[in-house]
N, C-alpha and C positions, 0 to 999 in steps of 0.2 A: 714907198708903198702906196699904191693907188687903190682906194676903196670906192671910187666913184661909180663903179658898175654894180655895186651891191645895193639893193633896194631894201633898206630897213623899213619896218612898218611904222605906224604912228607912235608906237612906244619905243622906237629905236632898236627893235629886235629883228632878227632873222633866224628861221629854223635851221639847225645844223644836224645833219644825219651823219653819225659816226659809223664807219665801215672798217672792218679788219683788212689791212692792206695785204696780208698774206693769204687769207682764206676767202675773202670777199663777203664774209658774213656781215649782215647789218646788225650793229651792236645796240644802238640807242638813238633816240631823238632828244635833243636839247635846244637851247636858244643861245645866241650870241648877240652882243651889242658891239659897237665899235671898239670899246675898251677891251673886251675879252678876245675879240678877233685879233686886235693888234698884239695883245699879250701872247696869244697862241703863236703867231708868226714870229715874234721876237724871241721867245724862249724855246720854241720847239715842243713845249708841253701844252696840251689842250686845256683851255680855260673856257668856261661857259658863264652865262648870266642867269642867276637864280631868280625866277619870277616871284616865287613865294617869299624868299628872304630879301629880295631886292639888293643882291650883292654879287660881286665877282667870286667865282670859285674855280679852283683847279681840280680837274678830275683826278681822283685817287690820292689827293694830298694826305688825307687821314687814313684811308684804307690801304694805300700802297698800290692800288689798281690803276696806275697812271696810264695815260694815253700819250705816246710819243708821235708827234706829227710826221707823217710821211708824204702826204700830198693834200692839197686844198683846192677844191674846184667849186664853181658856182654854176647854176643851171642857166638855161637859155633866157629866162626872164630876169635873172639876177636876184631872185627873191628866196632862194634856198641854197644852202651850202652842203657840199659833200666833203666830209673830213675823213681822209684815209689815215689810219693810225696803226701803230704797233701797240696792242693792248696787253698790259700786264695783268694777269689774273682775270677774274670774271668782270664783265662790264656792268652787270646789273646789281643793284643793292640787295637783291634777293639771293645773291651768290650764284645766279645762273650766268652762263657764258654770254648770253645776249638778253636784252629786255623783251625780245619778241619770242615768247615760248608758249603763249596761250592761244590755241587754235580757235578761230571763229568759224571757219569753214574747213572741214577735214579734207585731206588730199582726195580729190575726186577721181584721180587716175589709178589709185591703188586698189587692187583686188582683195587685199588683206585689211578688212575693216576692224579687225580686233587690235591692230597695232596702234599705238599712240603717236600721232604726228607722222611726218613723211620720212621714209628711209631713203636718202639719196646721198650725193657727194658731201653734203654738209656733215654727215656722220664722220667722214674722214677728216674734215676740217676740225671738228670738235675733238676727235681722238688725237690729232696732231698737237693741238693746243695743250691738251692734258699731258702728252708725252714731254713737251717742252717744259711745262711747269714742274715735272718730276725731277728736273735737273738739280733742284735745290733740296730734294729729299735725301734721306739716308737709305742705304741698301737694305736695312732692316725694315724700313717702312714701305719700300717700293721695289717691285721687280724691275721696273724700268731704270730706276736709279742704280740697281746692281749691275745692269747691263752697261750703263754709262761708265761706271767705275771699273768694269772689266776691260773697257777700251774697245778699240775697233776690232781686235782679233776675236773677242768674245761675241760681239754682235755679228760679225761675219760668219762665225761658226754656227750661230743660231739660224741665220738666213740659209746657210747651206743645208742644215738639218731640215728646216721647214720646207725648202724647195724639194728635197728628196721625198719627204712625206707626202707632199702634194702630188708628185708624179706617181708614187705608189698607190695613192688613193684613186687617181684617175685610171690606173691599170686594173686594180683589184677590188675597189670598193665602190659604193654608190654615190649619187649626187650629194647627199648630206655631208659625207666625209670630205668630198672635194671642196665644198663650200667652207667647211670648218678649217681645213688645212690652208686654203687660200687666205682666209682671214688671219691665220697665224703668220703666214708669210708676209702679207701686207703690213701687219702690225710691226714686225721686226724690221722691215724696210723703212718704215716711218721712224723707228728708233734710230736707224742709221742716218736718216736725213737730219734728225735732231742733233745727233752727235757731231755731225759735220757742219751744223749751223746753216743748212740749206733750206730755204723756204719752200713749203709745199706748192706755193704759187708758181715757182719756177718749173715744177713738174707739169702743172696745168698748162703753162705757157708753151712749154716744149711740145707737149702732146698736140696742142692747138696748131703749132707751127707745122707739124708733120702732116696735118690733114691735106689731102689733095696731092700728096707726093707719094710716088711708088716706093714701097718698102725697099726694093732693090736699089733705087736711086738714092734714097735717104741714107742707107747704110754705106753705099759707095762714097757719098759726099764726106763721110766722117774719116775716110782713109786719107 
């Protein structure tokens, strides 16, 4: 293991940005020294160095919100690490999915100034993480858990129902109902991904791959 390209500061530390490997969400910023970096690589569980306690600590050892290492990169200068992880539970000690939830500058492109934060694809990422977490719940506690326990047939039936309701809304109802029914359909398709243990990042990657390709050609290639 060659760490010669990593430029630790005068205190022997390097900043480490943790990123969700599935959703791309930036989770937190912490620091590593050579010991914690080595421990992370050797065990596959992310360890950091606490500047306040002056000690090594494993993320989630007491809370259960561990980070499993998926990929480890360093930047062009070698003085910052990007740690791509599989995050169990919330990353932040405040029980938020990510530590970055306090807006300093609101979304300048949004016309809806009454909403808090930015509504974009990150909503899907957060929703998918929540759906995955519901796997450990009971059907009495969670609707998602009841779908999981009903199996693929129950989930498929709900997708069929929601797709039909979306089509009906498009034919007979207004834009508001179309949006509502589309959200229901997307929700249940994400449950299907979770049931099949398919990462939402695979969907993003596939959509990206299809850019620049004719729809006819792409469909023909699958035959």
